[in-house]
A tleap script that builds the chain and sets N, CA, C and O, in Angstrom:
source leaprc.protein.ff14SB
mol = sequence {
  NMET GLU PHE ASP LEU MET LEU ILE LYS ILE
  ILE VAL ILE ALA SER ILE LEU ALA LEU GLY
  VAL PHE VAL ILE SER GLU THR ILE GLY VAL
  PHE SER SER TYR ASP VAL ILE ASP SER VAL
  LYS GLU GLN ALA ASN THR LEU GLU THR LYS
  THR SER GLU SER VAL GLU THR GLY ILE GLY
  LEU MET LYS THR CVAL
}
set mol.1.N position { 0.838 -1.208 -0.004 }
set mol.1.CA position { -0.019 -0.006 0.012 }
set mol.1.C position { 0.861 1.245 0.012 }
set mol.1.O position { 0.597 2.185 -0.737 }
set mol.2.N position { 1.907 1.264 0.849 }
set mol.2.CA position { 2.806 2.439 0.889 }
set mol.2.C position { 3.569 2.604 -0.421 }
set mol.2.O position { 3.820 3.725 -0.865 }
set mol.3.N position { 3.927 1.508 -1.019 }
set mol.3.CA position { 4.654 1.562 -2.321 }
set mol.3.C position { 3.770 2.166 -3.394 }
set mol.3.O position { 4.222 2.988 -4.191 }
set mol.4.N position { 2.493 1.753 -3.414 }
set mol.4.CA position { 1.557 2.315 -4.437 }
set mol.4.C position { 1.397 3.837 -4.246 }
set mol.4.O position { 1.405 4.598 -5.214 }
set mol.5.N position { 1.258 4.245 -3.026 }
set mol.5.CA position { 1.124 5.695 -2.731 }
set mol.5.C position { 2.398 6.465 -3.128 }
set mol.5.O position { 2.316 7.563 -3.677 }
set mol.6.N position { 3.532 5.901 -2.856 }
set mol.6.CA position { 4.787 6.545 -3.220 }
set mol.6.C position { 4.921 6.614 -4.752 }
set mol.6.O position { 5.362 7.630 -5.290 }
set mol.7.N position { 4.543 5.542 -5.444 }
set mol.7.CA position { 4.580 5.535 -6.911 }
set mol.7.C position { 3.674 6.581 -7.511 }
set mol.7.O position { 4.032 7.234 -8.491 }
set mol.8.N position { 2.479 6.748 -6.918 }
set mol.8.CA position { 1.548 7.789 -7.423 }
set mol.8.C position { 2.133 9.157 -7.217 }
set mol.8.O position { 2.033 10.012 -8.097 }
set mol.9.N position { 2.760 9.389 -6.045 }
set mol.9.CA position { 3.376 10.681 -5.785 }
set mol.9.C position { 4.510 10.987 -6.769 }
set mol.9.O position { 4.634 12.113 -7.251 }
set mol.10.N position { 5.322 9.996 -7.057 }
set mol.10.CA position { 6.416 10.161 -8.009 }
set mol.10.C position { 5.872 10.490 -9.377 }
set mol.10.O position { 6.400 11.372 -10.056 }
set mol.11.N position { 4.822 9.800 -9.799 }
set mol.11.CA position { 4.220 10.041 -11.123 }
set mol.11.C position { 3.627 11.470 -11.154 }
set mol.11.O position { 3.771 12.157 -12.165 }
set mol.12.N position { 3.000 11.906 -10.128 }
set mol.12.CA position { 2.417 13.252 -10.094 }
set mol.12.C position { 3.532 14.271 -10.169 }
set mol.12.O position { 3.432 15.216 -10.952 }
set mol.13.N position { 4.584 14.123 -9.393 }
set mol.13.CA position { 5.691 15.079 -9.389 }
set mol.13.C position { 6.377 15.094 -10.745 }
set mol.13.O position { 6.708 16.168 -11.246 }
set mol.14.N position { 6.602 13.923 -11.360 }
set mol.14.CA position { 7.249 13.862 -12.668 }
set mol.14.C position { 6.374 14.545 -13.702 }
set mol.14.O position { 6.887 15.253 -14.568 }
set mol.15.N position { 5.052 14.347 -13.630 }
set mol.15.CA position { 4.128 14.968 -14.593 }
set mol.15.C position { 4.181 16.491 -14.481 }
set mol.15.O position { 4.201 17.188 -15.496 }
set mol.16.N position { 4.204 17.010 -13.244 }
set mol.16.CA position { 4.269 18.456 -13.026 }
set mol.16.C position { 5.574 19.006 -13.567 }
set mol.16.O position { 5.580 20.045 -14.227 }
set mol.17.N position { 6.687 18.324 -13.296 }
set mol.17.CA position { 7.972 18.760 -13.832 }
set mol.17.C position { 7.988 18.754 -15.368 }
set mol.17.O position { 8.478 19.696 -15.991 }
set mol.18.N position { 7.457 17.701 -15.961 }
set mol.18.CA position { 7.434 17.615 -17.431 }
set mol.18.C position { 6.579 18.737 -18.002 }
set mol.18.O position { 6.964 19.361 -18.991 }
set mol.19.N position { 5.432 19.003 -17.399 }
set mol.19.CA position { 4.578 20.088 -17.852 }
set mol.19.C position { 5.293 21.411 -17.734 }
set mol.19.O position { 5.217 22.232 -18.648 }
set mol.20.N position { 5.990 21.643 -16.627 }
set mol.20.CA position { 6.740 22.887 -16.432 }
set mol.20.C position { 7.824 23.059 -17.463 }
set mol.20.O position { 7.985 24.153 -18.004 }
set mol.21.N position { 8.559 22.033 -17.748 }
set mol.21.CA position { 9.588 22.101 -18.797 }
set mol.21.C position { 8.961 22.406 -20.132 }
set mol.21.O position { 9.488 23.218 -20.891 }
set mol.22.N position { 7.857 21.779 -20.433 }
set mol.22.CA position { 7.183 22.025 -21.707 }
set mol.22.C position { 6.717 23.488 -21.804 }
set mol.22.O position { 6.908 24.133 -22.835 }
set mol.23.N position { 6.118 23.997 -20.749 }
set mol.23.CA position { 5.649 25.391 -20.790 }
set mol.23.C position { 6.811 26.358 -20.933 }
set mol.23.O position { 6.743 27.295 -21.729 }
set mol.24.N position { 7.879 26.142 -20.169 }
set mol.24.CA position { 9.028 27.023 -20.229 }
set mol.24.C position { 9.679 26.989 -21.602 }
set mol.24.O position { 10.062 28.026 -22.142 }
set mol.25.N position { 9.802 25.782 -22.167 }
set mol.25.CA position { 10.457 25.695 -23.487 }
set mol.25.C position { 9.599 26.344 -24.561 }
set mol.25.O position { 10.137 26.875 -25.533 }
set mol.26.N position { 8.305 26.316 -24.414 }
set mol.26.CA position { 7.460 26.954 -25.408 }
set mol.26.C position { 7.536 28.498 -25.285 }
set mol.26.O position { 7.497 29.205 -26.292 }
set mol.27.N position { 7.643 28.990 -24.081 }
set mol.27.CA position { 7.654 30.440 -23.911 }
set mol.27.C position { 9.010 31.060 -24.333 }
set mol.27.O position { 9.040 32.209 -24.774 }
set mol.28.N position { 10.095 30.339 -24.208 }
set mol.28.CA position { 11.359 30.917 -24.613 }
set mol.28.C position { 11.730 30.501 -26.049 }
set mol.28.O position { 12.789 30.895 -26.536 }
set mol.29.N position { 10.917 29.745 -26.710 }
set mol.29.CA position { 11.132 29.424 -28.088 }
set mol.29.C position { 12.170 28.375 -28.391 }
set mol.29.O position { 12.899 28.471 -29.379 }
set mol.30.N position { 12.235 27.378 -27.542 }
set mol.30.CA position { 13.202 26.300 -27.776 }
set mol.30.C position { 12.718 25.515 -29.035 }
set mol.30.O position { 11.518 25.326 -29.237 }
set mol.31.N position { 13.635 25.091 -29.824 }
set mol.31.CA position { 13.305 24.403 -31.080 }
set mol.31.C position { 12.725 23.007 -30.811 }
set mol.31.O position { 12.921 22.419 -29.748 }
set mol.32.N position { 12.008 22.509 -31.814 }
set mol.32.CA position { 11.544 21.143 -31.720 }
set mol.32.C position { 12.737 20.192 -31.853 }
set mol.32.O position { 13.839 20.602 -32.218 }
set mol.33.N position { 12.493 18.926 -31.552 }
set mol.33.CA position { 13.614 17.966 -31.581 }
set mol.33.C position { 14.158 17.820 -32.984 }
set mol.33.O position { 15.357 17.597 -33.157 }
set mol.34.N position { 13.293 17.942 -34.010 }
set mol.34.CA position { 13.795 17.855 -35.391 }
set mol.34.C position { 14.769 18.986 -35.698 }
set mol.34.O position { 15.807 18.777 -36.325 }
set mol.35.N position { 14.417 20.186 -35.247 }
set mol.35.CA position { 15.307 21.338 -35.484 }
set mol.35.C position { 16.648 21.159 -34.787 }
set mol.35.O position { 17.693 21.518 -35.330 }
set mol.36.N position { 16.609 20.605 -33.585 }
set mol.36.CA position { 17.844 20.385 -32.812 }
set mol.36.C position { 18.703 19.362 -33.531 }
set mol.36.O position { 19.903 19.574 -33.704 }
set mol.37.N position { 18.105 18.250 -33.955 }
set mol.37.CA position { 18.845 17.208 -34.652 }
set mol.37.C position { 19.457 17.750 -35.929 }
set mol.37.O position { 20.628 17.512 -36.224 }
set mol.38.N position { 18.635 18.496 -36.694 }
set mol.38.CA position { 19.105 19.090 -37.950 }
set mol.38.C position { 20.283 20.032 -37.693 }
set mol.38.O position { 21.257 20.033 -38.447 }
set mol.39.N position { 20.194 20.827 -36.637 }
set mol.39.CA position { 21.272 21.752 -36.278 }
set mol.39.C position { 22.549 20.986 -35.916 }
set mol.39.O position { 23.641 21.378 -36.328 }
set mol.40.N position { 22.424 19.921 -35.164 }
set mol.40.CA position { 23.576 19.107 -34.765 }
set mol.40.C position { 24.231 18.506 -36.001 }
set mol.40.O position { 25.458 18.484 -36.102 }
set mol.41.N position { 23.418 18.012 -36.954 }
set mol.41.CA position { 23.979 17.464 -38.169 }
set mol.41.C position { 24.749 18.505 -38.939 }
set mol.41.O position { 25.844 18.246 -39.439 }
set mol.42.N position { 24.153 19.720 -39.033 }
set mol.42.CA position { 24.822 20.811 -39.766 }
set mol.42.C position { 26.151 21.177 -39.116 }
set mol.42.O position { 27.140 21.419 -39.807 }
set mol.43.N position { 26.171 21.217 -37.780 }
set mol.43.CA position { 27.396 21.569 -37.068 }
set mol.43.C position { 28.424 20.465 -37.224 }
set mol.43.O position { 29.616 20.761 -37.302 }
set mol.44.N position { 28.016 19.205 -37.273 }
set mol.44.CA position { 28.945 18.107 -37.493 }
set mol.44.C position { 29.580 18.209 -38.862 }
set mol.44.O position { 30.783 17.999 -39.014 }
set mol.45.N position { 28.749 18.541 -39.888 }
set mol.45.CA position { 29.285 18.690 -41.221 }
set mol.45.C position { 30.250 19.861 -41.307 }
set mol.45.O position { 31.271 19.771 -41.989 }
set mol.46.N position { 29.945 20.944 -40.632 }
set mol.46.CA position { 30.838 22.123 -40.614 }
set mol.46.C position { 32.156 21.741 -39.902 }
set mol.46.O position { 33.238 22.109 -40.359 }
set mol.47.N position { 32.057 21.016 -38.805 }
set mol.47.CA position { 33.289 20.588 -38.112 }
set mol.47.C position { 34.117 19.675 -38.981 }
set mol.47.O position { 35.344 19.773 -38.987 }
set mol.48.N position { 33.453 18.760 -39.739 }
set mol.48.CA position { 34.151 17.878 -40.618 }
set mol.48.C position { 34.917 18.668 -41.715 }
set mol.48.O position { 36.064 18.354 -42.032 }
set mol.49.N position { 34.266 19.676 -42.271 }
set mol.49.CA position { 34.885 20.507 -43.309 }
set mol.49.C position { 36.085 21.272 -42.732 }
set mol.49.O position { 37.158 21.303 -43.335 }
set mol.50.N position { 35.891 21.882 -41.569 }
set mol.50.CA position { 37.011 22.609 -40.962 }
set mol.50.C position { 38.162 21.703 -40.593 }
set mol.50.O position { 39.323 22.090 -40.726 }
set mol.51.N position { 37.861 20.508 -40.133 }
set mol.51.CA position { 38.939 19.554 -39.779 }
set mol.51.C position { 39.683 19.143 -41.029 }
set mol.51.O position { 40.913 19.074 -41.020 }
set mol.52.N position { 38.960 18.865 -42.115 }
set mol.52.CA position { 39.631 18.485 -43.354 }
set mol.52.C position { 40.516 19.630 -43.860 }
set mol.52.O position { 41.644 19.398 -44.294 }
set mol.53.N position { 40.012 20.841 -43.803 }
set mol.53.CA position { 40.791 21.993 -44.249 }
set mol.53.C position { 42.040 22.170 -43.376 }
set mol.53.O position { 43.115 22.491 -43.883 }
set mol.54.N position { 41.895 21.961 -42.084 }
set mol.54.CA position { 43.012 22.093 -41.163 }
set mol.54.C position { 44.063 21.039 -41.434 }
set mol.54.O position { 45.256 21.341 -41.418 }
set mol.55.N position { 43.650 19.822 -41.679 }
set mol.55.CA position { 44.592 18.746 -41.973 }
set mol.55.C position { 45.306 19.016 -43.293 }
set mol.55.O position { 46.517 18.823 -43.404 }
set mol.56.N position { 44.559 19.459 -44.277 }
set mol.56.CA position { 45.172 19.760 -45.596 }
set mol.56.C position { 46.204 20.903 -45.441 }
set mol.56.O position { 47.290 20.854 -46.018 }
set mol.57.N position { 45.841 21.921 -44.656 }
set mol.57.CA position { 46.775 23.016 -44.447 }
set mol.57.C position { 48.018 22.545 -43.720 }
set mol.57.O position { 49.132 22.938 -44.064 }
set mol.58.N position { 47.828 21.697 -42.705 }
set mol.58.CA position { 48.950 21.147 -41.962 }
set mol.58.C position { 49.856 20.286 -42.827 }
set mol.58.O position { 51.078 20.333 -42.684 }
set mol.59.N position { 49.269 19.500 -43.724 }
set mol.59.CA position { 50.058 18.679 -44.623 }
set mol.59.C position { 50.791 19.581 -45.595 }
set mol.59.O position { 51.953 19.326 -45.911 }
set mol.60.N position { 50.132 20.644 -46.085 }
set mol.60.CA position { 50.789 21.583 -46.959 }
set mol.60.C position { 51.982 22.266 -46.315 }
set mol.60.O position { 53.016 22.466 -46.952 }
set mol.61.N position { 51.828 22.625 -45.035 }
set mol.61.CA position { 52.929 23.232 -44.327 }
set mol.61.C position { 54.089 22.264 -44.131 }
set mol.61.O position { 55.255 22.654 -44.191 }
set mol.62.N position { 53.754 20.994 -43.896 }
set mol.62.CA position { 54.818 20.001 -43.692 }
set mol.62.C position { 55.607 19.780 -44.990 }
set mol.62.O position { 56.815 19.550 -44.958 }
set mol.63.N position { 54.902 19.855 -46.140 }
set mol.63.CA position { 55.586 19.643 -47.421 }
set mol.63.C position { 56.535 20.813 -47.730 }
set mol.63.O position { 57.589 20.632 -48.340 }
set mol.64.N position { 56.131 22.018 -47.292 }
set mol.64.CA position { 56.980 23.180 -47.607 }
set mol.64.C position { 58.233 23.221 -46.698 }
set mol.64.O position { 59.245 23.828 -47.049 }
set mol.65.N position { 58.144 22.582 -45.561 }
set mol.65.CA position { 59.279 22.586 -44.631 }
set mol.65.C position { 60.244 21.547 -45.036 }
set mol.65.O position { 61.277 21.377 -44.389 }
savepdb mol mol.pdb
quit
């Protein structure tokens, strides 16, 4: 009986916290999960490009030395 009551309290608290996070994220304009994933992919591609350019520049410098 005590376990059931504790479980109900935990579910209620978790629901209130989830609702609060949802309301706060909507008011400050946090992106949807699709936008976040798309942004992370874009940043990964940019990082890959910068890394490749850096490696190519480093190899070019090694060849000149």
